[in-house]
C-alpha positions as CSV (number, residue, x, y, z in Angstrom):
1,M,94.1,68.9,68.5
2,G,92.7,69.0,71.8
3,L,90.4,67.0,74.2
4,D,87.5,67.3,71.5
5,N,89.4,64.5,69.9
6,P,87.8,61.1,71.2
7,Y,91.0,59.5,70.3
8,I,92.6,61.7,72.8
9,L,90.2,61.9,75.3
10,V,90.1,57.8,75.2
11,I,93.9,58.1,75.6
12,V,93.3,60.7,78.8
13,L,90.7,58.5,80.7
14,C,93.0,55.9,80.2
15,S,96.0,57.0,81.4
16,L,94.0,58.2,84.4
17,L,92.7,55.0,85.4
18,I,96.5,53.7,85.2
19,L,97.6,56.4,87.3
20,S,94.7,56.0,89.9
21,Y,95.8,51.6,89.9
22,L,99.5,53.2,90.6
23,F,98.4,55.3,93.6
24,N,96.7,52.3,94.9
25,I,99.8,50.6,95.3
26,L,101.5,53.8,96.6
27,A,99.0,54.0,99.4
28,K,99.4,50.3,100.4
29,K,103.4,51.2,100.8
30,T,103.0,54.5,102.4
31,N,99.2,54.5,103.8
32,I,98.6,58.1,102.0
33,P,95.3,58.1,100.7
34,S,94.9,57.1,96.9
35,V,92.1,60.0,97.0
36,V,94.5,62.5,98.0
37,L,96.8,61.8,95.1
38,L,93.4,62.0,93.3
39,I,92.1,65.0,94.3
40,S,96.0,66.7,93.7
41,T,95.7,65.1,90.1
42,G,92.5,66.6,89.1
43,V,93.6,70.4,90.6
44,I,97.2,70.0,87.9
45,I,94.5,68.9,85.7
46,S,92.8,72.3,85.7
47,Y,95.4,74.3,85.4
48,G,96.8,72.4,82.6
49,L,93.1,72.8,80.9
50,D,93.3,76.3,81.9
51,Y,96.7,76.6,80.3
52,F,95.9,75.7,77.1
53,H,92.9,77.3,77.0
54,Q,90.5,74.3,77.9
55,P,87.7,74.2,80.2
56,G,89.7,74.1,83.6
57,E,89.1,75.8,87.1
58,N,85.9,78.2,85.8
59,A,84.5,75.5,84.1
60,N,81.0,74.0,85.8
61,W,81.8,70.3,86.8
62,F,78.7,70.1,89.5
63,P,76.5,68.4,87.1
64,I,79.5,65.6,86.0
65,L,80.4,65.7,89.9
66,K,76.5,64.7,90.8
67,I,75.6,61.9,89.0
68,L,79.4,60.4,89.8
69,G,78.9,60.5,93.0
70,I,75.6,59.2,93.3
71,V,76.7,55.8,91.5
72,G,80.3,56.1,93.4
73,L,78.2,56.3,96.7
74,V,76.0,53.5,95.7
75,M,79.0,50.9,94.7
76,I,81.0,51.8,97.6
77,V,78.2,51.6,100.2
78,L,77.6,48.4,98.8
79,E,81.4,47.1,98.1
80,A,81.5,47.9,101.7
81,A,78.5,45.5,102.9
82,L,79.8,42.7,100.4
83,D,82.8,42.8,102.8
84,L,81.1,42.4,106.2
85,K,80.4,39.0,108.3
86,L,78.1,39.6,111.0
87,T,78.4,37.4,113.6
88,K,78.1,37.3,117.5
89,E,81.6,38.1,118.0
90,K,81.2,41.0,115.5
91,W,78.0,42.7,117.3
92,P,80.3,45.0,119.5
93,I,82.2,46.4,117.0
94,I,78.8,47.3,114.9
95,W,77.0,48.6,117.7
96,K,80.0,51.0,118.7
97,A,80.5,51.8,115.8
98,F,76.7,52.8,114.9
99,A,76.7,54.9,118.5
100,V,79.9,57.1,117.5
101,A,78.2,57.6,114.3
102,L,75.2,58.7,115.7
103,F,76.3,60.7,118.7
104,G,79.3,62.4,116.9
105,L,77.0,63.2,113.5
106,A,74.8,64.8,116.0
107,A,77.2,66.3,118.3
108,T,79.5,67.4,115.8
109,A,76.3,69.0,113.7
110,L,74.7,71.0,116.9
111,I,78.1,72.8,117.5
112,F,78.9,73.2,113.9
113,T,75.5,75.3,113.7
114,F,76.7,77.5,116.6
115,L,79.9,78.1,115.0
116,I,78.0,79.0,111.8
117,Q,75.2,81.0,112.7
118,F,78.6,83.1,114.9
119,F,80.7,83.7,111.8
120,F,77.9,84.2,109.4
121,V,75.3,85.1,111.5
122,V,72.5,83.3,110.2
123,D,69.4,82.1,111.0
124,T,69.5,78.4,113.4
125,Q,67.7,76.6,110.4
126,R,69.9,77.5,107.8
127,A,73.1,76.7,109.9
128,F,72.3,73.1,110.8
129,L,71.2,72.4,106.6
130,Y,74.9,73.8,106.3
131,A,76.5,72.0,109.7
132,I,75.1,68.4,108.5
133,P,77.4,68.1,105.6
134,L,80.2,69.4,107.2
135,S,79.8,66.7,110.2
136,V,79.3,63.1,107.6
137,I,82.5,60.9,107.7
138,S,82.9,60.0,103.8
139,S,83.3,56.1,103.5
140,A,83.8,57.0,99.9
141,I,87.8,58.0,101.7
142,V,87.8,55.8,104.6
143,I,87.2,52.5,103.1
144,P,89.7,52.3,100.7
145,S,92.6,54.3,102.8
146,V,92.4,51.8,105.9
147,I,93.0,48.5,104.0
148,N,96.5,47.8,106.2
149,C,94.4,48.5,109.5
150,R,94.1,45.6,111.8
151,E,91.1,44.1,111.0
152,D,89.0,44.9,114.1
153,I,90.1,48.5,113.9
154,K,89.3,48.4,109.8
155,E,85.8,46.8,110.0
156,F,85.0,49.8,112.9
157,L,85.9,52.3,110.7
158,I,84.4,50.5,107.5
159,Y,80.6,50.4,109.9
160,E,81.3,53.8,111.3
161,S,81.6,55.6,108.1
162,T,79.1,53.7,106.4
163,F,76.8,54.5,109.1
164,S,77.6,58.3,109.0
165,D,76.9,58.5,105.3
166,I,73.8,56.8,105.8
167,L,72.6,59.1,108.9
168,G,74.0,62.0,107.3
169,I,71.7,61.9,104.4
170,M,68.8,60.4,106.6
171,L,69.4,63.8,108.7
172,F,69.7,66.2,105.9
173,Y,66.9,65.3,103.7
174,F,64.7,65.2,106.8
175,D,66.0,68.7,107.6
176,I,64.3,69.9,104.2
177,K,61.5,68.4,104.6
178,A,61.2,70.3,108.6
179,I,61.7,73.5,107.0
180,E,59.3,72.8,104.6
181,A,56.6,71.7,106.5
182,P,53.4,73.5,107.0
183,A,53.1,75.3,110.5
184,G,52.0,72.7,112.6
185,A,52.6,69.6,110.7
186,S,54.0,66.1,112.9
187,I,57.1,66.4,111.7
188,G,58.7,63.4,114.1
189,V,55.9,61.1,113.5
190,G,56.2,61.5,109.5
191,I,60.5,60.5,109.8
192,L,59.5,57.9,112.1
193,L,57.0,56.4,109.5
194,N,59.9,57.4,106.8
195,I,62.7,54.8,108.4
196,L,59.7,52.4,109.5
197,L,59.3,51.9,105.2
198,T,62.6,52.3,104.0
199,L,63.6,49.1,106.4
200,V,60.3,47.0,105.3
201,I,61.2,47.8,101.6
202,A,64.4,47.0,102.4
203,V,64.2,44.0,103.6
204,V,61.7,42.7,101.6
205,L,63.3,43.8,97.9
206,S,66.8,42.5,99.5
207,Y,65.0,38.8,100.1
208,V,63.1,39.1,96.7
209,L,66.7,40.2,94.8
210,T,68.7,37.5,96.1
211,V,65.8,34.6,95.3
212,V,65.6,36.2,91.9
213,F,68.6,36.8,90.7
214,Q,70.4,32.9,91.6
215,K,68.0,31.8,89.7
216,I,69.2,33.3,86.7
217,A,71.2,31.5,84.1
218,S,72.3,34.1,82.0
219,K,75.8,35.2,82.5
220,T,75.6,39.0,82.4
221,K,73.5,39.1,84.9
222,L,75.5,41.1,87.7
223,F,75.3,44.5,86.0
224,L,71.5,44.1,85.5
225,L,71.4,43.7,89.4
226,I,73.8,46.8,89.9
227,S,71.1,48.4,87.2
228,V,68.2,47.3,89.6
229,L,70.2,48.2,92.8
230,M,71.0,51.8,91.3
231,L,67.2,52.1,90.1
232,L,65.6,51.2,93.4
233,Y,68.0,54.1,95.3
234,S,66.8,56.7,92.9
235,V,63.4,56.0,92.8
236,G,63.6,55.6,97.0
237,K,65.7,59.4,96.6
238,L,62.2,61.1,94.3
239,L,60.4,59.6,96.8
240,H,62.2,61.0,99.8
241,I,62.9,57.6,101.5
242,S,66.6,56.6,103.2
243,S,67.1,54.4,100.0
244,L,70.7,53.7,101.3
245,L,69.6,51.6,103.9
246,I,68.0,48.9,100.3
247,I,72.1,48.9,99.3
248,L,73.3,48.0,102.5
249,F,70.9,45.7,103.7
250,F,70.8,43.6,100.5
251,G,74.4,43.7,100.7
252,L,74.8,42.4,104.0
253,L,71.8,40.2,103.1
254,I,73.6,38.4,100.3
255,N,76.9,37.9,102.0
256,N,75.8,36.6,105.2
257,H,72.3,34.7,103.4
258,E,73.3,31.8,106.1
259,L,72.3,33.6,108.5
260,F,69.2,35.6,107.0
261,F,67.6,32.7,104.8
262,I,66.6,30.4,108.1
263,K,63.5,28.6,109.7
264,G,61.8,27.7,106.4
265,L,63.3,30.6,104.0
266,E,66.9,28.0,103.4
267,K,64.9,26.2,101.3
268,H,64.6,29.2,98.8
269,V,68.2,29.4,98.5
270,D,70.7,27.7,96.5
271,S,73.8,28.1,98.4
272,S,76.0,27.2,96.3
273,K,74.7,29.4,93.5
274,V,74.4,32.5,96.1
275,K,78.1,31.9,96.7
276,E,79.1,31.6,92.9
277,T,77.0,35.0,92.1
278,L,78.2,37.0,95.4
279,A,82.2,35.8,94.2
280,N,81.6,37.6,90.9
281,F,79.2,40.3,92.1
282,K,82.2,41.7,94.7
283,V,84.6,41.2,91.7
284,I,82.6,43.6,89.5
285,T,81.7,46.1,92.2
286,L,85.1,46.2,93.2
287,E,85.7,47.1,90.0
288,S,83.1,49.6,89.3
289,S,83.7,51.3,92.8
290,F,87.7,52.0,91.4
291,F,86.4,53.3,88.1
292,V,84.0,55.8,89.6
293,R,85.8,57.0,92.6
294,T,88.6,57.9,90.5
295,F,86.9,60.3,88.1
296,F,84.7,61.5,90.8
297,F,87.7,62.7,93.0
298,I,90.2,63.8,89.4
299,T,86.7,65.7,88.6
300,F,86.2,67.0,92.2
301,G,90.0,68.5,92.0
302,M,89.3,70.1,88.7
303,S,86.4,72.2,90.6
304,I,88.6,73.3,93.3
305,A,89.5,77.0,93.0
306,L,92.6,77.4,95.3
307,S,92.1,81.0,95.2
308,S,89.1,80.5,97.8
309,L,91.8,78.9,99.9
310,I,93.8,82.2,100.6
311,N,91.4,84.1,102.9
312,V,93.2,84.0,106.4
313,E,89.6,84.2,108.0
314,V,88.2,81.5,106.0
315,L,91.4,79.3,107.5
316,L,90.7,80.4,110.7
317,I,87.2,79.1,110.8
318,S,88.1,76.0,109.0
319,L,91.2,75.1,112.0
320,I,88.2,76.2,114.5
321,M,86.3,73.6,113.3
322,L,88.2,70.8,112.6
323,G,89.6,71.7,116.2
324,V,86.2,70.6,117.4
325,M,85.3,67.9,115.5
326,I,88.6,66.1,116.8
327,V,87.9,67.2,120.8
328,L,84.1,65.8,120.6
329,R,85.4,62.7,118.9
330,Y,87.7,61.9,121.4
331,L,85.2,62.7,124.3
332,I,83.1,60.3,122.1
333,F,85.4,57.3,121.8
334,I,86.4,57.7,125.5
335,G,82.6,57.5,126.3
336,V,81.8,54.2,123.9
337,A,84.9,52.6,121.4
338,Q,87.6,53.7,123.7
339,K,89.3,49.7,122.3
340,F,89.6,51.6,119.3
341,I,90.8,55.3,119.4
342,M,93.5,54.8,117.4
343,P,94.0,55.6,114.5
344,S,90.3,55.9,114.5
345,L,90.2,58.8,116.4
346,F,91.4,60.9,113.2
347,V,90.4,58.9,110.8
348,A,86.9,61.4,109.9
349,P,87.6,62.6,106.6
350,R,85.1,64.7,105.1
351,G,84.5,64.0,101.3
352,L,81.7,62.9,98.5
353,I,79.0,62.9,101.0
354,T,79.9,66.3,102.4
355,I,80.2,68.2,98.4
356,L,76.9,66.3,97.5
357,L,74.8,67.2,100.2
358,F,76.2,71.1,100.2
359,F,75.4,71.3,96.5
360,S,71.8,69.6,97.3
361,I,71.0,73.0,99.5
362,P,67.7,74.4,98.1
363,Q,69.0,78.0,97.1
364,E,66.4,79.3,98.7
365,H,67.8,78.4,102.0
366,Q,71.6,79.1,100.8
367,I,73.9,81.6,102.7
368,P,74.9,83.4,100.0
369,H,78.0,84.4,101.8
370,F,78.9,81.4,103.0
371,D,82.7,80.9,101.4
372,N,83.2,77.5,99.9
373,G,86.6,78.0,101.4
374,V,85.1,76.7,104.9
375,L,84.5,73.2,102.6
376,L,87.8,72.7,100.7
377,Y,89.8,73.1,104.1
378,I,87.6,71.2,106.5
379,I,87.9,68.1,103.3
380,L,91.2,68.4,102.6
381,V,93.2,68.8,106.2
382,S,90.6,65.9,107.2
383,S,92.1,64.0,104.7
384,G,95.4,65.2,105.9
385,I,95.0,64.4,109.4
386,M,93.8,61.3,108.5
387,T,97.1,60.6,106.0
388,L,99.0,61.6,109.1
389,A,97.3,59.4,111.5
390,L,97.6,55.8,109.5
391,M,101.2,56.5,109.0
392,T,102.0,56.3,112.5
393,R,99.2,54.2,113.5
394,E,101.5,51.7,115.1
395,K,103.9,53.5,116.9
396,E,102.2,53.7,120.6
397,E,105.2,55.7,121.9
398,K,103.8,58.7,119.4
399,L,100.8,59.2,120.6
400,P,100.1,62.4,122.5
401,F,100.5,61.9,125.8
402,F,96.8,62.0,127.1
403,L,96.0,58.9,124.7
404,K,98.2,57.1,126.7
405,A,96.7,56.6,129.3
406,T,93.7,55.2,127.5
407,S,95.6,53.1,124.8
408,R,96.7,51.6,128.3
409,M,93.2,50.5,129.0
410,M,93.1,48.6,125.8
411,K,95.2,45.8,127.8
412,G,92.2,44.0,129.7
413,D,90.9,43.1,126.4
414,D,91.5,39.6,125.4
415,R,91.1,40.5,122.0
416,H,94.2,42.7,121.7
417,K,95.9,40.3,124.1
418,E,98.5,39.0,121.6
419,S,99.1,42.7,119.9
420,I,99.7,44.5,123.4
421,E,101.8,41.4,124.2
422,S,104.0,42.1,121.3
423,L,104.1,45.7,122.0
424,D,105.6,45.4,125.6
425,K,108.3,42.8,123.8
426,D,109.0,45.5,121.6
427,E,109.1,48.0,124.4
428,E,111.2,45.7,126.4
429,N,114.0,45.2,123.3
430,T,114.0,49.0,123.2
431,S,115.3,49.5,126.8
432,D,117.7,46.9,126.6
C-alpha cells in the first residue's frame, strides 16, 4: 500500500501542509527561511520514495513544478501588492527599490554572461539567456522570509524582489524574441511598444475589475476574482506581454483605491464595499499563496539530484558567481540605497523565477554541457547567506569592517533616529 492509495496520499499532503505551518512558526522565532526547510523536506522525501521503490529523485517533476510555479508567482506578487500602501512618505523606498532591482539585474546578468562564456565556451546570446534567470531575486523566498525585519527594510525588500521578478521575466522573454527576430527587425521599438501596451492593459483592467467585483453580491466571488487574474496572466503570457504587471497594478490599485479613484472616478466605487472585499481577498490570497508555495518548494526539493553537487568545478563556478553577485550588490547599495544596506545586501536569494525561466529556455538555445549543479548551488547557497544575514540583522557590531562606515552614514536620517539612538545607548551600556 503506497501513494496510489488515495487515503495515504491525502494523509501525506495534509501532513506536509501542517509541517509547512510549523516551519513558518519556526521561521518567525529563528529567521531560518521556511522555504529552505521545505526544500530540505523535499530532498528527504525523494530519497525516501527511492528507498521504497516509488518515483523519487529520478522522476520528472518539472510539469508539476511549472504549474505550481505559475500559480505561485501570481499569488505571491498579488500577496505582496495587497500589503503595500502607496504614500508620499514611501516614495523614496519605492524608487530606490526599483533602481536597485534594475541596476542589480542588469549588472549581474552582464557579468554572469561573461563568466558563462568563459567557463562553458558559448556565444554571447546563449550565455546572456542563461545569465538572466540566475540574476533574478526570488520574491517567493524573500516575502515570507523578511516578516521580522524593520518595517521600512521589509517594504524595501518586498518592492525590490517583486520588481526583480517582473523585470527579469520581461528581459528573459524580450531576449528570446530578439534572438528569434528576423535580421534587421526593430527590436527596441517592439520592446517599448510591448511595455506601453502592457501598462495600458494593466491600468484599464485593474479599474474595470475593481468596479465590477464590488457590485457582485455573491459571497463566492473571491476565487472567481483569482480565476480571472490567473486567466488574464496566462492569456497575457501567450500573447507575449508582461502580464505580471497586471497582477501587480491590480493589487496596488485595490489596496490604494483612495489614491487611484479621484477626480470624478470616486463615484464609481463604494469605499466600504471595496474595503470589505479587500479584507477577505487578503485572507484568501495569503492562504492560497501558503498552499502553493508549500508544494512548489517541496516538489523542487524532490527534483534535486544531490549527485550533481559533488563536482568541484561546479562548486567553484557557483562560488565565483555568488561572490560577484554580492560585490555588485554592495556597490549598487553604496550608490543608491545606503540606508537599507543591512541586512538587505545579503537578502538576494534565487528561487521560483530562476527555476521557471531556466527550464523555459527553448531547446535550440540550450547549452548541452551546462551543469544544473550551478543552478542548485546558487539557489541553495544564496538562501543560506540570506538566512545567516537575517539571523544577525540587529547586531551592528557583527558587520564586516567595510560595512560599519556605511551603517554609520544612516545616522543622518531622521526616519532612523530612534533606532540609532537605541543602538548608541546599548553600546554605552555595554561599555559601562
